[in-house]
TIRO-2110 file (N, C-alpha, C; in Angstrom, 1 decimal):
// TIRO-2110
0.2, 247.9, 146.8, N, 1, A
-0.1, 247.7, 145.4, CA, 1, A
1.0, 247.0, 144.7, C, 1, A
2.3, 247.4, 145.0, N, 2, A
3.4, 246.7, 144.4, CA, 2, A
3.4, 245.2, 144.8, C, 2, A
3.0, 244.9, 146.0, N, 3, A
3.0, 243.5, 146.5, CA, 3, A
2.0, 242.7, 145.6, C, 3, A
0.9, 243.3, 145.3, N, 4, A
-0.1, 242.6, 144.4, CA, 4, A
0.5, 242.4, 143.0, C, 4, A
1.0, 243.4, 142.4, N, 5, A
1.5, 243.3, 141.1, CA, 5, A
2.8, 242.4, 141.0, C, 5, A
3.6, 242.5, 141.9, N, 6, A
4.9, 241.8, 141.9, CA, 6, A
4.7, 240.3, 142.4, C, 6, A
4.0, 240.1, 143.4, N, 7, A
3.9, 238.8, 144.1, CA, 7, A
2.6, 238.1, 143.9, C, 7, A
1.6, 238.8, 143.4, N, 8, A
0.3, 238.2, 143.2, CA, 8, A
-0.5, 238.0, 144.5, C, 8, A
-0.2, 238.7, 145.5, N, 9, A
-0.9, 238.5, 146.8, CA, 9, A
-2.4, 238.8, 146.5, C, 9, A
-3.3, 238.1, 147.2, N, 10, A
-4.7, 238.4, 147.1, CA, 10, A
-5.1, 239.7, 147.9, C, 10, A
-6.3, 240.2, 147.6, N, 11, A
-6.7, 241.4, 148.3, CA, 11, A
-6.8, 241.1, 149.8, C, 11, A
-7.3, 239.9, 150.2, N, 12, A
-7.4, 239.5, 151.6, CA, 12, A
-6.0, 239.5, 152.3, C, 12, A
-5.0, 239.0, 151.6, N, 13, A
-3.6, 238.9, 152.1, CA, 13, A
-3.1, 240.4, 152.3, C, 13, A
-3.3, 241.2, 151.3, N, 14, A
-2.8, 242.6, 151.4, CA, 14, A
-3.5, 243.3, 152.5, C, 14, A
-4.8, 243.1, 152.6, N, 15, A
-5.6, 243.8, 153.6, CA, 15, A
-5.1, 243.4, 155.0, C, 15, A
-4.9, 242.1, 155.2, N, 16, A
-4.4, 241.7, 156.5, CA, 16, A
-3.0, 242.2, 156.8, C, 16, A
-2.2, 242.2, 155.8, N, 17, A
-0.8, 242.6, 156.0, CA, 17, A
-0.6, 244.1, 156.3, C, 17, A
-1.5, 244.9, 155.7, N, 18, A
-1.4, 246.4, 155.9, CA, 18, A
-2.4, 246.9, 156.9, C, 18, A
-3.2, 246.0, 157.5, N, 19, A
-4.2, 246.4, 158.5, CA, 19, A
-5.3, 247.3, 158.0, C, 19, A
-5.8, 247.0, 156.8, N, 20, A
-6.9, 247.7, 156.2, CA, 20, A
-8.0, 246.7, 155.7, C, 20, A
-9.1, 247.2, 155.4, N, 21, A
-10.2, 246.2, 154.9, CA, 21, A
-9.9, 245.8, 153.5, C, 21, A
-10.5, 244.7, 153.1, N, 22, A
-10.4, 244.1, 151.8, CA, 22, A
-10.8, 245.1, 150.7, C, 22, A
-11.9, 245.8, 151.0, N, 23, A
-12.4, 246.8, 150.0, CA, 23, A
-11.4, 247.9, 149.8, C, 23, A
-10.8, 248.3, 150.9, N, 24, A
-9.8, 249.4, 150.8, CA, 24, A
-8.6, 248.9, 150.0, C, 24, A
-8.2, 247.7, 150.2, N, 25, A
-7.0, 247.2, 149.5, CA, 25, A
-7.4, 247.1, 148.0, C, 25, A
-8.6, 246.7, 147.7, N, 26, A
-9.0, 246.6, 146.3, CA, 26, A
-9.0, 248.0, 145.7, C, 26, A
-9.6, 249.0, 146.4, N, 27, A
-9.6, 250.4, 145.9, CA, 27, A
-8.2, 251.0, 145.7, C, 27, A
-7.3, 250.7, 146.6, N, 28, A
-5.9, 251.2, 146.4, CA, 28, A
-5.3, 250.6, 145.2, C, 28, A
-5.5, 249.3, 144.9, N, 29, A
-4.9, 248.7, 143.8, CA, 29, A
-5.6, 249.3, 142.5, C, 29, A
-6.9, 249.4, 142.5, N, 30, A
-7.6, 249.9, 141.3, CA, 30, A
-7.1, 251.3, 141.0, C, 30, A
-7.0, 252.2, 142.0, N, 31, A
-6.5, 253.5, 141.8, CA, 31, A
-5.1, 253.6, 141.3, C, 31, A
-4.2, 252.7, 141.8, N, 32, A
-2.8, 252.7, 141.3, CA, 32, A
-2.7, 252.2, 139.9, C, 32, A
-3.5, 251.2, 139.6, N, 33, A
-3.5, 250.7, 138.2, CA, 33, A
-4.0, 251.8, 137.2, C, 33, A
-5.0, 252.5, 137.6, N, 34, A
-5.5, 253.7, 136.8, CA, 34, A
-4.5, 254.7, 136.6, C, 34, A
-3.7, 255.0, 137.6, N, 35, A
-2.6, 256.0, 137.5, CA, 35, A
-1.5, 255.5, 136.6, C, 35, A
-1.1, 254.2, 136.7, N, 36, A
-0.1, 253.7, 135.8, CA, 36, A
-0.6, 253.6, 134.4, C, 36, A
-1.9, 253.3, 134.2, N, 37, A
-2.4, 253.2, 132.8, CA, 37, A
-2.4, 254.6, 132.2, C, 37, A
-2.7, 255.6, 133.0, N, 38, A
-2.7, 257.0, 132.4, CA, 38, A
-1.3, 257.5, 132.1, C, 38, A
-0.3, 257.0, 132.7, N, 39, A
1.1, 257.4, 132.5, CA, 39, A
1.7, 256.6, 131.3, C, 39, A
1.1, 255.4, 131.0, N, 40, A
1.7, 254.5, 130.0, CA, 40, A
1.5, 255.1, 128.6, C, 40, A
2.5, 254.8, 127.7, N, 41, A
2.3, 255.3, 126.3, CA, 41, A
1.2, 254.5, 125.6, C, 41, A
0.7, 255.1, 124.6, N, 42, A
-0.3, 254.3, 123.8, CA, 42, A
0.4, 253.3, 123.0, C, 42, A
-0.3, 252.3, 122.4, N, 43, A
0.4, 251.3, 121.6, CA, 43, A
1.1, 251.9, 120.4, C, 43, A
0.5, 252.9, 119.8, N, 44, A
1.2, 253.5, 118.7, CA, 44, A
2.5, 254.2, 119.1, C, 44, A
2.5, 254.9, 120.2, N, 45, A
3.7, 255.5, 120.7, CA, 45, A
4.8, 254.5, 121.1, C, 45, A
4.3, 253.4, 121.7, N, 46, A
5.3, 252.3, 122.0, CA, 46, A
5.9, 251.7, 120.8, C, 46, A
5.1, 251.4, 119.8, N, 47, A
5.6, 250.8, 118.5, CA, 47, A
6.5, 251.8, 117.8, C, 47, A
6.2, 253.1, 117.8, N, 48, A
7.1, 254.1, 117.2, CA, 48, A
8.4, 254.2, 117.9, C, 48, A
8.4, 254.1, 119.2, N, 49, A
9.6, 254.1, 120.0, CA, 49, A
10.4, 252.9, 119.8, C, 49, A
9.8, 251.7, 119.7, N, 50, A
10.5, 250.5, 119.5, CA, 50, A
11.1, 250.3, 118.1, C, 50, A
10.4, 251.0, 117.2, N, 51, A
10.9, 250.9, 115.8, CA, 51, A
12.3, 251.5, 115.6, C, 51, A
12.8, 252.3, 116.5, N, 52, A
14.1, 252.9, 116.4, CA, 52, A
15.1, 252.1, 117.2, C, 52, A
14.7, 251.1, 117.8, N, 53, A
15.7, 250.3, 118.7, CA, 53, A
16.2, 249.0, 118.0, C, 53, A
17.3, 248.5, 118.4, N, 54, A
17.9, 247.3, 117.9, CA, 54, A
17.1, 246.1, 118.4, C, 54, A
16.6, 246.2, 119.6, N, 55, A
15.8, 245.2, 120.2, CA, 55, A
14.9, 245.8, 121.3, C, 55, A
13.9, 245.1, 121.7, N, 56, A
13.0, 245.6, 122.8, CA, 56, A
12.8, 244.4, 123.7, C, 56, A
12.4, 244.7, 124.9, N, 57, A
12.1, 243.7, 125.9, CA, 57, A
10.6, 243.7, 126.2, C, 57, A
9.9, 242.7, 125.9, N, 58, A
8.5, 242.6, 126.1, CA, 58, A
8.2, 241.5, 127.2, C, 58, A
7.7, 241.9, 128.3, N, 59, A
7.3, 241.0, 129.3, CA, 59, A
8.6, 240.2, 129.8, C, 59, A
9.7, 240.9, 129.8, N, 60, A
10.9, 240.2, 130.2, CA, 60, A
11.6, 239.3, 129.1, C, 60, A
11.1, 239.4, 127.9, N, 61, A
11.6, 238.6, 126.8, CA, 61, A
12.3, 239.5, 125.8, C, 61, A
13.5, 239.3, 125.4, N, 62, A
14.2, 240.0, 124.4, CA, 62, A
13.6, 239.6, 123.0, C, 62, A
13.1, 240.6, 122.3, N, 63, A
12.5, 240.4, 121.0, CA, 63, A
13.5, 240.9, 120.0, C, 63, A
14.2, 240.0, 119.3, N, 64, A
15.2, 240.4, 118.2, CA, 64, A
14.5, 240.8, 117.0, C, 64, A
15.0, 241.9, 116.4, N, 65, A
14.4, 242.4, 115.1, CA, 65, A
15.4, 242.3, 114.0, C, 65, A
15.4, 241.2, 113.3, N, 66, A
16.4, 241.0, 112.2, CA, 66, A
16.3, 242.1, 111.1, C, 66, A
15.1, 242.5, 110.8, N, 67, A
14.8, 243.4, 109.7, CA, 67, A
14.4, 244.7, 110.3, C, 67, A
15.3, 245.7, 110.5, N, 68, A
15.0, 246.9, 111.2, CA, 68, A
14.1, 247.8, 110.4, C, 68, A
13.9, 247.5, 109.1, N, 69, A
13.0, 248.4, 108.3, CA, 69, A
11.6, 248.1, 108.6, C, 69, A
11.3, 247.0, 109.1, N, 70, A
9.9, 246.6, 109.4, CA, 70, A
9.7, 246.2, 110.9, C, 70, A
8.8, 246.9, 111.6, N, 71, A
8.6, 246.5, 113.0, CA, 71, A
8.1, 245.1, 113.1, C, 71, A
8.6, 244.4, 114.1, N, 72, A
8.2, 243.0, 114.4, CA, 72, A
7.5, 243.0, 115.8, C, 72, A
6.4, 242.3, 115.9, N, 73, A
5.7, 242.2, 117.1, CA, 73, A
5.7, 240.7, 117.5, C, 73, A
6.3, 240.5, 118.7, N, 74, A
6.4, 239.1, 119.2, CA, 74, A
5.3, 238.9, 120.3, C, 74, A
4.4, 238.0, 120.0, N, 75, A
3.4, 237.7, 121.0, CA, 75, A
3.7, 236.3, 121.6, C, 75, A
3.5, 236.2, 122.9, N, 76, A
3.7, 235.0, 123.6, CA, 76, A
2.6, 234.8, 124.6, C, 76, A
2.0, 233.6, 124.6, N, 77, A
1.0, 233.3, 125.6, CA, 77, A
1.6, 232.9, 126.9, C, 77, A
1.0, 233.4, 128.0, N, 78, A
1.5, 233.0, 129.3, CA, 78, A
0.5, 232.1, 130.0, C, 78, A
END
């Protein structure tokens, strides 16, 4: 699962590498993503936490907040 998220390997590549079927690789990834999503904070919780910080890192990008009284959301298309 980490190989898929980190390196972008296809399901077929993962299946071949781990000696399982493609459907099994897909299911493992789907289950892991569901678990990670359940553990992740909600958007409101994340914004509340970020509002108390001097800066936050979004997708590897440092987002400077010059006005700490007002939350700033930095969106970047990839």
